[in-house]
N, C-alpha and C positions, 0 to 999 in steps of 0.2 A: 678710609682718613675720616676722620671724625673734627671738625675746627674745632681752638674755644677757645676760656682765657688761658695766656701762658700764667706758671708759677713760677717759685724765682728755683735756678738752679739748688738740686737737695747736695751735689759736689762739682768743684772744679778742679781740670789739670789741664797742662800743656807735657805731653807724651811725647815722644819720642819713638817711631817706626826704622827701624834697618831695614834701607829699599838701594837691588845692587845700582852701578852706577851706570851698566849696561845690561834691560833686559838680556837683548840675543847674546855677551856675551857672562853670563857669570863673574869667568873665573876674574874676570876686570876688578872686582871688587863691589865696599859699599860702602856707602853712609846713611846720616842719620838725618831725618825726616822729624821736622817738629809737628805738632798738631794741636792746638787748642779744642778741652771738651770741657763740655758742659752739659750734665747728667744726671733726669729726672725719671727713671727709669726704664728697667728692662727692657720690657714690651712699650714706651712710649718707638710714636717718628724716630728714624734717626734723621738729620739734614746735614749732608758734608755740604757746605760751604768751602767756597775755592778762587777766590779772590784775585789769588796769583801774589808774585809780591811776596813783602816780607809778610814777616806773623810780628805785628803790631801790641807790644808786651802790654804795652801803657791804656790799653781800648781791653784787655784783661783782667785789670784792676774794674775797669767800668761795670763790669758785669753787659756790651756788647754781646748779641746773639742778633740773625738773619728774621726779617720781622716770616718765611715762613715757618724757625722752631717757634716763634710766640703765637701763629696761629692756630700749629698744634698742638703746643704745649709740648714740643721736642725735647731729644738730648740734639748737642749743635758740636760739630767738632767744623772747624773754622784751621785749613790746614795751606800750611807753608810751603810753593811751591816750588819747586828743584831748583835751586843751584842759586837759591837767595836766600842773604842773610846768614841763620845758620846751619840750613839745612844742604851741606853742601859739602864735597870729599876734600879730602887732604886732601891738598895738590892741583888745588882750583885755586886761580891769583887773578886778578884783572890784568897783569901788566904782565899774562903768560896764553897759550890756545890749549895745554894739554889741558884735558877731560869737555870742555867748552862742546865738544862736536856729536857727544851725549846727553846736552840738554832737548832734546825735542818731543813735539806731542805722544809719539807713543809710548816714550820710557817715562812721560809723565801720566802716562793716563797708566799705565802698569803700577803706578807708583799709589792710585788712588784707589785701583782692587785690588791691590794688596792688602790697602786700609782697612776696606770694607771687610776684602776675605777674616780677614784673624777681629773684629769688630762684630760682627756676624754669627763668629763661635758661643758672643755673651750679649749679645742684644736677639732681638725676637722681634720687633718689633719694624713696620718694612721703613722704604731709605727714597726720598729725595735729597738728589744731585742737583746742584744750582750753584753759579759762580756771577760776577758781574766783574766788564768790562773784559780783560784777560781773562778773569776766572768765568765770564761767560764763554768765549773759545773754548776754553776748558772743557765747558759742560759740555758744547755740543763734539768735540773732539773725545773726549772720553761716550759718547753715546755713541759713538761711529763706532771704536774702537769693540763698544761691551754692551750692544743694544739692549739690552736682553733685564743686567745689572739688578737695577734703581727702577723701585718701584715710577718714578716719575723723572724728567729733564729738567730744571727751567731756568732757563739762562736771559739771564738779565743786558743789555748795553754789549752785544756780544760783532764786536766791527769787523768785519774779515777783511783785508784784501787782496789787492786787485794786484799783486809783485811786491817788490817788496816795501818801493816809490808811488805811491799809489795819493793822486790830488785828489780825489773824488773832496774828501772831509775838510776843506781851508776850501778851495772851491769853493761848499755852499758853506762852510760858516760865517766870508763874507759875500753871498750873492742871493742864496735864495732857503739857506735852512731855520725855521721854523712855522713858512708861510702855512700850510698847510697846515699846523695847530691854530697859529694865532692869525691865520690873513696877511696881508700879502705888508700893510700899512701897518698894522704892531709888531710882525717880524721885523719888517726895518728899521723900525723902533730901537728894536732894544740890538741886534746887531750895531745898529750906528752906538747903541750908549755902552756894548763893550770893545769898538772898536776905540772910541772916547776915554772909557778907562786903560788901554792900552797904552794910547797918547800920551795922560801922564806918566802911567808906570813910568815910562821909558825916562822920559822928562828926569821923573826923578829919582832916578838911578843912586846914586849918591847917601839917598836918605833908604830907598828901602834896601838894594843890595847887602852893602856888608850884614843889615838888619836880618835876611832872610837865609844867606849862604856863608857860612864858616869856611876858610880858605886855608884849612889844615889838610884839606888829602891832595890839591892843590900841588904847593907846596914839596910836598914830597915825589913829584915828579911818575905818580902815578900810570896818571892820565894823561899823555902826551898831547891829545889833540883838544883836551879838558879846558875851557877857561874859564876865570869866574865868569867874566864878561859873556859871555858863550849860555853858558847857565842859566843867568839870570835868565837873558835873554831869551831862551826857553820856555821861564818861570812861565813868561806873561802869556809867549805863545798855550802855554800849556794850558793854563785857569781859563781862557774863556772854553779850549774844546772839551777841559772841564766840565764847567757851568755847563753848556749846554747840553753833556754826553747824562748829565745825570738830573740836579736838583732844579735847574734853571731859577736861582731866584737871585733875580733881577733888580727886586726891590732893594736888599741890600744895597746891588752897585749904585744902583738910582739915590740912591738918600748919601750915598758918599758924594757923588760929582754933584750935587746942589749946594756941597760948602763952597759957596766963598767967601773970599777971591785965593784965587788957585793958583799959587805962590809958593814956595820955596820959606816962606815966612810965616805961613798961614800953619801954627805944627797944629790943628784941626785938623785940616786937611792930609798933610802930610799919613796923620796915626791912623786916617778913616784908609786911605789906599792903604797903609802895611795890614792895617787891621781884613782886612778884605785877602790879605794872600793869605794868612792866620787861619780865618775861618774854612777858606778855600782851601786846605792846606793837603787835602787827596786827591787836591787836581792835579800834580804833579809833586817831582819827588828832585831835594835842593841837593837830597846827601847820595852821591855817587856812589854810592856801594850799594846802596839800593835799586838805581837805577839801571845798573854796568848788564846787569842780567838780563833784565827785560830787555833793552837794548841792541846786545848778541839773540840774541831766542830768535828777534823777530827779522835782524838783517839776514840770518842761520834758512827763517823758514820760512814763520808769521806775517813775514810784511810788516811796513809802517804807512802813517801819513805822508807825504811830504810836503812840506814846508812851501804854501803855497802866498805867500808873505804881502802884497805888492796894494795894496788896499792901504798895511797898516806905512809902509814906503813911501806911501804918497803924501798920507799925509805928518807921518815922522818929512819929508821933506819941505811942505810948508810951514813948518814955525825952523828947517835950518839943523831940522839934524838926523 
């Protein structure tokens, strides 16, 4: 594969592929899975990106693509994970258990295999399979089930958990993360900055919460264990997790946290806090329709990070929250 300057896509599509609900039981039925396609040429490198989660249609218009497809002037295939958003079978719902048992790594890997199998009929270039976060997990899992099917497997941020409730991530986020990269003193300053942000976000939830979360889904009682308040708190936690996991854009947080006075009357400060959530929207999902499949898959098979928030609770207690 030769790298070079990428050229604009000649054509773009959103295509649906027919997939089995359960690859071990084809008689159970099928569903359609959405794939965003950016086409450059029949013999170009083919980059399949699986970030997991939903296919964000607003990104389609922005002509986004993965850095690997840019690097090799490749065709780009962005796959919506099974049972997320519109890639789900009839009968799957958030208030029932039917069909969720088929949201498995093995079935997802067979989905990806089927997509590539069909595309190889018309495309002759080499294949790179990649993904970030849940997609990084999916990349490693796909390599396990189909170890020689792609020419390269490149996983970004592939955090596999030790069981359903893994406390390693949050223990690190509040105590050790960044030490190796930045040195202990600078890393602690960054951890303190993010903790400071979390405290201010909780203090100003009356302003932030209604601007970030729609209450419509909750009023329909589709998620009896979920509340707007609880999901806002999860966003406050997830944004810090996401920043450490991805671009580590601490300068933007530092800029906002230096705004004074930090009061509910200072509109500049409130809008600054809001802007941090908006700029880092990929670090969390405020829409239960989008996050629910992730949580189901985590509980059934992949595990999840356990929330260990004592440092945050201690800081909130100091100010009576």
